[in-house]
C-alpha positions in Angstrom: 0.0 -0.2 -0.2 2.7 2.5 0.8 4.1 1.6 -2.9 0.9 2.3 -4.1 0.5 5.7 -2.6 4.2 6.7 -3.7 3.1 6.1 -7.2 -0.2 7.9 -6.8 1.5 10.8 -5.2 4.3 10.8 -7.9 1.0 10.2 -10.8 -0.9 13.9 -9.0 -3.6 11.6 -8.5 -3.7 11.0 -4.5 -6.3 13.4 -3.8 -8.1 10.8 -6.5 -7.6 7.7 -5.1 -10.0 5.9 -2.7 -8.9 2.9 -0.8 -10.8 0.7 1.1 -10.1 -2.6 3.5 -12.1 -5.2 2.4 -14.2 -7.6 5.2 -18.0 -7.7 6.4 -20.4 -5.5 5.3 -17.7 -3.8 3.0 -18.7 -5.2 -0.4 -21.6 -3.0 -1.3 -19.0 0.1 -0.6 -16.7 -1.3 -2.5 -19.2 -1.8 -5.5 -20.5 2.3 -4.9 -16.9 3.5 -5.4 -16.5 1.8 -8.5 -19.4 2.8 -9.8 -18.9 6.4 -8.9 -15.2 6.1 -10.0 -15.8 4.7 -13.5 -17.2 7.8 -14.6 -15.0 10.2 -12.8 -11.6 9.0 -13.4 -10.6 8.0 -9.7 -8.6 5.0 -8.8 -10.4 2.6 -6.3 -8.1 0.2 -4.4 -9.5 -2.8 -3.0 -7.4 -3.8 0.1 -7.3 -7.6 1.2 -9.4 -9.2 -1.1 -9.1 -12.5 0.7 -11.2 -11.5 3.6 -13.8 -11.0 1.3 -15.0 -14.6 -0.1 -18.0 -13.9 -0.7 -18.3 -10.7 -2.4 -15.7 -12.2 -5.0 -18.1 -13.6 -7.5 -19.9 -9.8 -7.1 -16.4 -8.5 -8.3 -16.0 -10.9 -11.0 -19.5 -9.7 -12.6 -18.4 -6.2 -11.9 -15.2 -6.7 -13.9 -16.6 -8.7 -16.5 -19.3 -6.0 -17.7 -16.5 -3.1 -18.0 -15.9 -4.1 -21.7 -19.5 -3.2 -22.5 -19.6 0.1 -20.6 -19.1 3.1 -22.8 -18.7 5.9 -20.2 -15.5 4.5 -18.5 -13.2 7.5 -18.0 -9.7 6.8 -19.5 -8.5 7.7 -16.2 -10.0 5.0 -14.0 -8.3 2.4 -12.4 -9.3 -0.5 -10.1 -6.2 -1.8 -7.8 -6.7 -5.1 -6.1 -4.8 -6.7 -3.0 -4.9 -10.2 -2.4 -2.8 -13.0 -0.4 -3.2 -15.8 -2.8 -6.2 -18.0 -2.5 -8.0 -20.9 -4.3 -11.4 -18.5 -4.6 -10.1 -15.7 -6.2 -12.0 -15.1 -9.5 -9.7 -16.4 -12.6 -11.6 -14.5 -15.0 -10.4 -11.4 -12.8 -6.6 -12.6 -13.0 -7.1 -13.4 -16.7 -8.5 -9.5 -17.1 -5.7 -8.0 -15.0 -2.2 -7.2 -14.9 -0.5 -8.7 -12.0 2.5 -8.0 -9.7 3.6 -10.6 -7.0 5.6 -9.2 -4.1 8.2 -12.0 -2.5 11.4 -11.5 -0.7 14.5 -12.2 -3.1 16.3 -15.2 -2.1 19.8 -14.6 -0.2 20.8 -12.1 2.3 22.3 -10.0 -0.7 19.6 -9.6 -3.1 17.3 -8.8 -0.1 19.4 -6.1 1.3 20.1 -4.9 -2.1 16.1 -4.5 -2.8 15.4 -2.5 0.6 18.3 -0.2 -0.1 17.2 0.6 -3.8 13.9 2.0 -2.5 15.4 3.7 0.8 14.9 7.6 -0.4 17.3 10.3 0.9 14.1 11.7 3.1 13.9 8.4 5.5 18.0 7.8 5.2 19.1 11.5 6.8 15.8 12.0 8.9 17.1 11.5 12.4 18.7 13.9 14.7 21.2 11.3 15.9 23.0 10.3 12.6 25.4 8.2 14.0 23.2 6.2 16.2 20.1 6.1 13.2 22.3 4.8 10.7 24.0 1.9 12.9 20.8 0.8 14.2 18.7 1.3 10.8 21.1 -0.9 8.9 20.9 -3.5 11.8 17.4 -3.3 11.5 17.2 -3.8 7.8 19.7 -6.5 8.1 17.7 -8.1 10.6 14.7 -8.1 8.4 16.2 -9.7 5.9 17.8 -12.3 8.2 14.2 -13.6 9.4 13.1 -13.8 6.2 16.1 -16.0 4.6 15.8 -18.2 8.0 12.5 -19.5 6.9 14.0 -21.4 4.4 15.8 -24.0 7.0 12.5 -25.3 8.0 11.8 -26.3 11.6 15.2 -25.5 12.2 14.4 -21.9 11.5 10.9 -21.7 12.3 8.3 -23.8 13.9 6.0 -22.0 11.1 6.6 -20.4 7.8 5.7 -16.5 8.7 4.9 -13.8 6.3 7.5 -11.3 7.3 7.2 -8.5 4.6 8.2 -4.9 3.9 5.1 -3.6 6.1 7.2 -4.8 9.1 10.4 -2.9 8.5 8.7 0.2 7.4 6.6 0.4 10.7 10.0 -0.2 12.7 12.0 2.2 11.0 9.5 4.9 11.7 9.3 3.8 15.7 13.3 3.5 15.6 13.2 7.2 14.3 10.7 8.3 17.2 12.5 6.7 19.8 15.9 8.1 19.0 14.2 11.7 18.0 12.7 11.9 21.3 14.5 10.5 23.8 17.9 11.6 25.1 19.5 8.0 25.4 18.6 5.2 23.1 15.9 2.9 25.0 17.1 -0.6 24.1 14.4 -2.7 26.0 11.6 -0.3 24.7 13.3 -0.9 20.9 13.6 -4.8 21.5 9.7 -5.2 23.0 8.0 -3.0 20.4 9.9 -4.0 17.5 10.4 -7.9 18.4 7.2 -8.6 20.6 4.6 -6.3 18.6 5.5 -5.4 15.0 7.3 -8.8 14.1 6.0 -11.2 17.0 2.7 -10.2 16.0 2.8 -12.4 13.0 4.4 -14.9 15.2 1.8 -17.7 16.3 4.3 -19.9 18.4 6.0 -19.1 21.7 9.3 -20.8 20.8 9.5 -18.7 17.5 8.8 -15.6 19.2 12.0 -16.5 21.5 13.9 -17.1 18.5 12.8 -13.8 16.9 13.8 -11.9 20.1 16.9 -13.7 20.6 17.8 -13.0 17.2 16.9 -9.6 17.6 19.0 -8.8 21.0 22.1 -9.6 18.4 21.2 -6.5 16.2 19.6 -3.9 18.8 22.1 -3.6 21.3 25.0 -1.2 22.5 28.0 -3.1 20.7 26.3 -2.5 17.5 27.1 1.6 17.4 30.8 0.3 17.8 32.9 -0.2 14.1 33.5 -3.6 13.1 31.1 -5.0 15.1 29.9 -8.5 12.9 26.7 -10.0 12.4 27.9 -13.3 11.7 29.8 -15.9 13.5 31.5 -17.5 10.7 32.3 -14.5 8.1 34.1 -11.1 8.7 32.2 -9.7 5.7 29.0 -8.9 7.4 28.7 -5.4 9.6 27.3 -2.2 9.8 29.6 0.0 7.3 31.2 3.0 8.4 28.8 6.4 8.6 28.6 7.8 4.7 26.1 9.0 2.3 23.6 6.8 0.9 25.4 5.6 -1.9 27.9 4.1 0.0 25.7 1.8 1.8 24.4 0.7 -1.7 27.9 0.1 -2.7 28.6 -2.4 0.5 25.6 -4.5 -0.1 26.6 -4.9 -3.7 30.0 -6.2 -2.4 28.6 -8.9 -0.5 28.8 -12.4 -1.4 26.0 -14.1 -3.5 26.1 -17.2 -0.8 25.2 -16.9 2.4 26.9 -18.4 5.1 25.1 -20.1 7.8 26.7 -18.1 10.8 24.4 -15.1 9.5 21.2 -17.4 10.9 23.3 -18.5 14.1 23.2 -21.9 12.8 25.1 -25.0 12.7 27.3 -25.8 9.2 24.4 -29.1 9.2 21.7 -26.6 8.4 22.9 -25.9 4.9 22.7 -29.9 4.6 19.4 -29.9 5.9 17.9 -27.1 3.8 19.5 -28.9 0.5 17.8 -32.1 1.4 14.5 -30.3 1.9 14.6 -29.1 -1.5 15.8 -32.2 -2.9 12.6 -33.8 -1.4 10.2 -31.0 -2.6 12.0 -32.0 -6.1 11.6 -35.5 -5.9 7.9 -35.2 -4.3 6.9 -33.1 -7.4 8.6 -35.6 -9.7 6.7 -38.4 -7.8 2.9 -36.5 -8.0 3.1 -36.0 -11.8 3.7 -39.8 -12.2 0.5 -41.4 -10.9 -0.1 -45.0 -12.0 3.6 -45.1 -13.5 4.6 -47.6 -10.2 5.2 -51.4 -10.8 6.5 -54.3 -8.9 10.3 -55.0 -8.8 9.8 -58.1 -11.1 7.9 -56.5 -13.9 4.2 -57.1 -12.0 1.3 -54.7 -12.4 0.7 -52.0 -9.6 -2.2 -54.0 -8.9 -0.5 -57.2 -8.4 2.5 -55.4 -6.2 -0.2 -53.7 -3.7 -2.4 -56.7 -3.8 0.9 -58.1 -2.1 1.7 -55.5 0.0 -1.5 -55.6 1.8 -1.6 -59.3 2.6 2.1 -59.1 3.6 1.1 -55.5 5.9 -2.6 -57.5 7.3 -0.3 -60.4 8.8 1.7 -58.0 10.4 -0.6 -56.0 12.0 -0.3 -57.0 15.8 -3.4 -58.2 17.6 -5.8 -56.0 19.7 -4.6 -55.1 23.3 -6.6 -56.9 25.7 -7.1 -56.3 29.2 -7.9 -60.0 29.8 -4.4 -60.2 29.4 -3.2 -58.1 31.9 -0.9 -59.4 34.9 -1.5 -59.5 38.3 -0.2 -55.8 39.4 -0.9 -54.0 36.3 -4.6 -53.0 37.4 -4.1 -53.5 41.0 -6.7 -50.8 42.6 -5.5 -48.5 45.5 -6.5 -48.2 49.1 -9.6 -45.9 47.9 -10.5 -49.1 45.5 -9.4 -46.8 42.5 -7.3 -46.6 39.7 -4.1 -44.6 39.6 -3.1 -42.2 36.9 -0.8 -44.1 34.9 -3.1 -47.2 34.9 -6.1 -44.7 33.0 -3.3 -43.7 30.9 -2.6 -47.4 29.7 -5.9 -47.9 29.5 -6.8 -44.8 27.2 -3.3 -45.7 24.8 -4.9 -49.1 24.5 -7.9 -48.1 23.4 -6.3 -46.0 20.6 -3.9 -48.1 19.8 -6.9 -50.8 19.4 -8.6 -48.5 17.5 -5.8 -47.8 14.9 -5.1 -51.7 14.2 -8.9 -52.1 13.6 -8.5 -49.6 10.8 -5.6 -50.9 9.5 -6.9 -54.5 9.4 -10.5 -53.5 7.9 -9.2 -50.9 5.4 -6.4 -54.3 4.4 -9.0 -56.5 4.2 -11.3 -54.2 1.9 -8.7 -53.2 -0.6 -7.6 -56.8 -1.2 -11.4 -57.5 -1.9 -11.5 -54.0 -4.5 -8.3 -55.3 -6.2 -10.0 -58.5 -7.3 -13.3 -56.5 -8.0 -15.2 -58.1 -4.9 -16.3 -54.7 -3.8 -16.5 -51.4 -5.2 -12.9 -49.4 -5.2 -14.3 -46.6 -3.2 -12.3 -42.9 -3.4 -10.7 -43.8 0.5 -9.7 -47.0 -1.0 -8.3 -45.6 -4.0 -6.3 -42.9 -2.5 -4.9 -46.0 0.0 -4.0 -48.0 -3.2 -1.6 -44.7 -4.3 -0.5 -44.2 -1.1 0.9 -47.5 -0.8 2.5 -47.8 -4.6 4.4 -44.6 -3.1 5.5 -46.7 0.4 3.5 -43.9 2.1 0.9 -44.3 5.3 -2.4 -44.3 3.8 -4.5 -41.1 5.2 -7.2 -43.4 6.1 -4.6 -45.1 8.7 -3.1 -41.3 9.3 -6.7 -39.8 10.4 -6.9 -42.5 13.6 -3.1 -42.6 13.9 -0.2 -41.1 15.9 1.8 -37.9 14.4 4.7 -39.7 12.0 6.5 -38.7 9.3 7.6 -42.1 8.3 7.3 -43.9 5.1 4.9 -47.3 5.3 7.5 -49.9 5.7 9.0 -48.0 8.7 6.1 -46.7 10.1 4.8 -50.4 10.4 7.7 -51.3 12.1 7.4 -48.7 14.6 4.0 -49.6 15.2 5.1 -53.1 15.9 7.5 -51.5 18.8 5.4 -49.5 20.4 2.4 -52.3 20.8 5.3 -54.7 21.5 6.1 -52.0 24.7 2.4 -51.5 26.0 1.9 -55.5 25.9 4.5 -55.8 28.0 3.7 -53.3 30.3 -0.2 -55.0 30.0 1.8 -58.3 31.1 4.4 -57.7 33.8 3.4 -54.1 34.8 5.0 -50.8 35.3 8.4 -50.6 33.7 11.1 -49.3 35.1 11.9 -46.6 32.2 9.2 -45.3 30.0 9.9 -44.7 26.0 8.0 -41.6 25.4 8.0 -41.8 22.0 5.7 -45.1 22.1 2.9 -43.5 23.4 0.1 -41.9 21.3 -0.9 -39.0 23.7 2.6 -38.1 25.2 0.9 -34.8 27.0 -1.9 -37.2 28.6 1.1 -39.4 30.3 3.0 -36.4 31.5 0.1 -35.1 33.0 -0.6 -38.1 34.8 2.7 -38.3 36.6 2.2 -35.0 37.8 -1.2 -35.9 39.0 0.2 -39.3 40.8 2.6 -37.0 42.6 -0.2 -34.3 43.6 -2.2 -37.0 44.8 0.7 -38.6 47.0 2.1 -35.8 48.7 -1.5 -34.0 48.8 0.1 -31.1 46.8 -2.0 -28.9 44.2 -1.0 -30.0 40.9 -1.2 -26.6 39.8 2.0 -25.8 41.8 4.0 -28.8 40.1 6.1 -28.9 37.0 9.3 -31.2 36.2 12.7 -30.7 37.2 15.4 -32.8 35.1 18.1 -34.9 35.6 19.9 -36.2 32.6 21.4 -39.8 33.5 24.2 -41.8 32.6 22.7 -45.0 31.3 21.9 -44.6 27.5 18.8 -46.9 27.8 16.1 -47.9 30.2 17.2 -51.8 29.4 20.4 -50.6 32.3 18.1 -49.4 34.5 17.2 -51.6 37.6 13.9 -50.5 38.7 12.2 -47.2 38.5 12.4 -44.2 41.1 10.4 -43.2 43.9 9.5 -39.8 42.6 9.1 -39.0 38.9 9.8 -41.5 36.2 12.8 -42.7 34.2 12.1 -41.9 30.2 14.3 -42.6 27.3 14.2 -42.4 23.2 14.8 -38.8 22.7 16.9 -37.6 19.7 18.5 -33.7 19.6 18.3 -32.1 16.8 20.7 -29.0 15.7 23.1 -29.9 18.5 24.5 -32.6 20.5 24.4 -33.9 24.3 28.7 -34.4 25.3 28.4 -37.6 27.4 31.8 -36.5 28.8 30.8 -32.8 29.9 27.6 -34.1 30.2 26.3 -31.1 29.0 25.0 -29.5 25.3 27.8 -29.1 22.8 28.2 -28.4 19.2 27.1 -31.2 16.4 30.0 -33.0 14.6 30.0 -32.4 11.0 27.2 -33.9 8.6 26.0 -35.8 12.1 22.5 -34.3 12.0 20.9 -35.8 14.9 22.1 -37.4 18.4 20.4 -39.3 20.8 20.0 -38.2 24.6 20.5 -40.5 27.4 17.8 -41.1 30.3 16.2 -38.5 31.9 14.9 -38.4 35.2 11.7 -36.3 35.0 11.1 -35.1 38.8 7.5 -33.1 39.7 8.8 -30.2 41.6 6.6 -27.7 43.5 7.1 -24.3 42.5 10.1 -25.3 40.3 12.2 -22.4 39.1 14.6 -23.2 36.3 18.1 -22.2 36.2 18.5 -19.5 33.6 22.1 -20.9 32.9 20.3 -24.0 31.4 19.0 -24.3 27.7 15.3 -24.6 27.8 14.8 -27.3 24.9 11.2 -27.7 23.4 10.5 -31.3 23.2 8.3 -32.7 20.2 6.6 -35.5 18.9 8.2 -35.2 15.3 10.9 -32.9 13.4 8.1 -31.1 11.8 7.6 -29.3 15.2 4.4 -27.6 13.9 0.9 -28.3 14.7 -2.3 -26.6 16.2 -5.0 -27.7 18.5 -7.9 -26.7 17.4 -9.4 -26.2 20.5 -6.9 -24.0 22.2 -4.3 -23.0 19.6 -1.5 -24.4 21.0 1.3 -26.4 19.4 -0.2 -30.3 19.3 3.6 -31.2 18.5 4.9 -29.7 21.4 5.2 -32.1 24.9 7.1 -30.0 27.5 10.6 -28.2 27.7 13.3 -29.6 28.9 16.1 -28.0 30.9 19.7 -29.1 29.5 22.7 -27.8 31.1 25.3 -25.8 28.7 28.2 -24.0 29.5 27.4 -21.0 26.4 24.8 -18.5 27.0 21.3 -20.4 25.9 21.2 -17.8 23.4 23.3 -19.9 21.4 21.4 -22.8 21.5 17.8 -20.6 20.7 19.6 -19.5 17.6 20.7 -22.6 16.3 17.1 -24.2 16.6 17.7 -27.0 18.9 15.3 -29.0 20.2 14.4 -33.0 21.6 12.7 -34.7 19.5 10.4 -38.3 19.9 10.5 -39.6 16.4 12.7 -39.1 13.3 11.7 -39.7 9.6 13.4 -43.0 9.2 
C-alpha cells in the first residue's frame, strides 16, 4: 500500500485515490466506489480481497461488465490487493495486470532490494545520525535474516511466517521516533516494540517468538554502535558499514557474496545440509506427484499385483488387539480407595487408541484386497490408499486415527510393532522401570498423569507442580534396574541441531554431517514451585521433526510436549539461534 501511495503521489492523483479494506459489510461500499469512479476517472483500491470470499463473485461480475461500458473514464483504475487464495476469481486474474511481492532469495538480494528503495528523506531524517545509521542498517539486516531463516524449515522457525516490508517500514518509523524523542537509546523499549509487537505480532508459536527476540538482541544492542561489530559468527564480511552517504551503503551491499553463510543466522553448518535435503525432497515429491500410475513391481508386476502383495504382507504383520484380560496381576491393582491410579488410566486410554488404529488397518487392508479383486467397489478412499501404498506412504485412512509420524509405510509399520510391544509388556508384566515416551499416542496425557500421581501422593496442588530434570548416565532404559521413587525415567529422545556431550554432561555443537544425536535416560521429577536455572538451555520437546501442529481447541501446538532443561556452558541464546530441540521420532 505504501508503494501504491507513493506511485499515486508521483502521478498527481493521490487526491483521487479511494482505498478501502474489504471485510464484513464492505462489499456494497466497494461497489459504490467502483461505479462512482468509473465516470470521474478516480482510482479505487480494494485491499485484502482474500477477506471477502463471499463478495468475490460480485467483483467478477463487475469486472466482466467493464468492456461493455461506454462511459468509463480513461483515467479510471481498479487496484486489487490479496493474498494468494484459491477462491479469487480466475477471470479477474486473466483480465488484469498482475504483480507479486516476494522477498528475493539470499541476503545480498534482499538487502539490495531494501536499499534500492531507500529514499534520502528516510536515510537522513534523524537527530542522532550515527546511532540512526548503525541501527537502521542493523534493522534492515535483521529483516533480511528473519526472512531468509525460513528456508531452513523447523530449524529456522516452526511455522513459516509472512514477514514483509510493512513490518520493516513500521519498525523504521518506530526507531526514528525513539531516537528523536529520547535523550538516550531505550534499548528495552526498542526490543519489545520491534520484536514482540511489530514482528512478533505475526508469530503464533511462543518458541518462534523466543527465536525472533533472540535474533533481534544481536542487532539492537550497544555493541552495534561500535565499528567492526559483526553480524555473522563465521564471516567478517557482514557488519554495519562506517557512516557515509546513501550510495556508500548501496555499494557495500553490492560487494557482499551471493552465497550466504549459515553463521548469519546463528545456525550450525549442518543446517545447510538440512536445507539442501529439503529442497531435494520437494523436487522428488513433485516428480512423484506427476507420475501417477507408473509404479510397478520389481519383477515387472502390475501396480495391482504389487499393492495386493503389500496388503497381504501388512495384514499379516498387524499385531493383535491389546486385551485387558491379558493383564498381569499387578497391572491394574486398585489403590486403598478402590480406584485405578493415573498411569493405569493412561494405559487404558493408550490401549483404546492403538486398538482403534489396528482395527482400521485390518479392515482397510481387507477391503483393499477385495477391491483389487473386484469383489467390492473401489471407493475414493481405497483408491487413495492404493496410490499411497504404491509410493510407500502411510494411507490417509490410517493417518486420521494414527499418532503423528513422518515415516514411510515400511518404517511406520515397524514403529507400530515396537510401540504395541511396549504396551503389551506393560500390560502383562506391570509398570516398567523406564518409559519410552515416543511409544505413546498422547504424550501430554502421560506427563499430566505423572504430575497427578505425585500431587495425590503428597497432597500437593497439581497446578504448583512442574518437571525438573536429571540427565542420567544410562543410555537406555534396559540398563536400569527399577524405577525411581518420585517421577519417571524416560528414554528414546533425539537432539536436533546439537548433541549431548557425555563427558562434560552438557549441550555441545553437532559433529559435522551428523544431523541428530540421541539423549541418555532423563529422570523427570515433579517439583513444587520449580524455578529453572537461567544458565540451562530450555529445549522444547516435540513429537516429530516438523515441530508445527495446532490444537483446534486452544490454538497451542499439538506437536509440543514439554520444555526440558539441559545444562550448557554457553549462553542459552546460542542454542536458541541454533534451533535446538528434542524430538520423539525421526523421519526414518
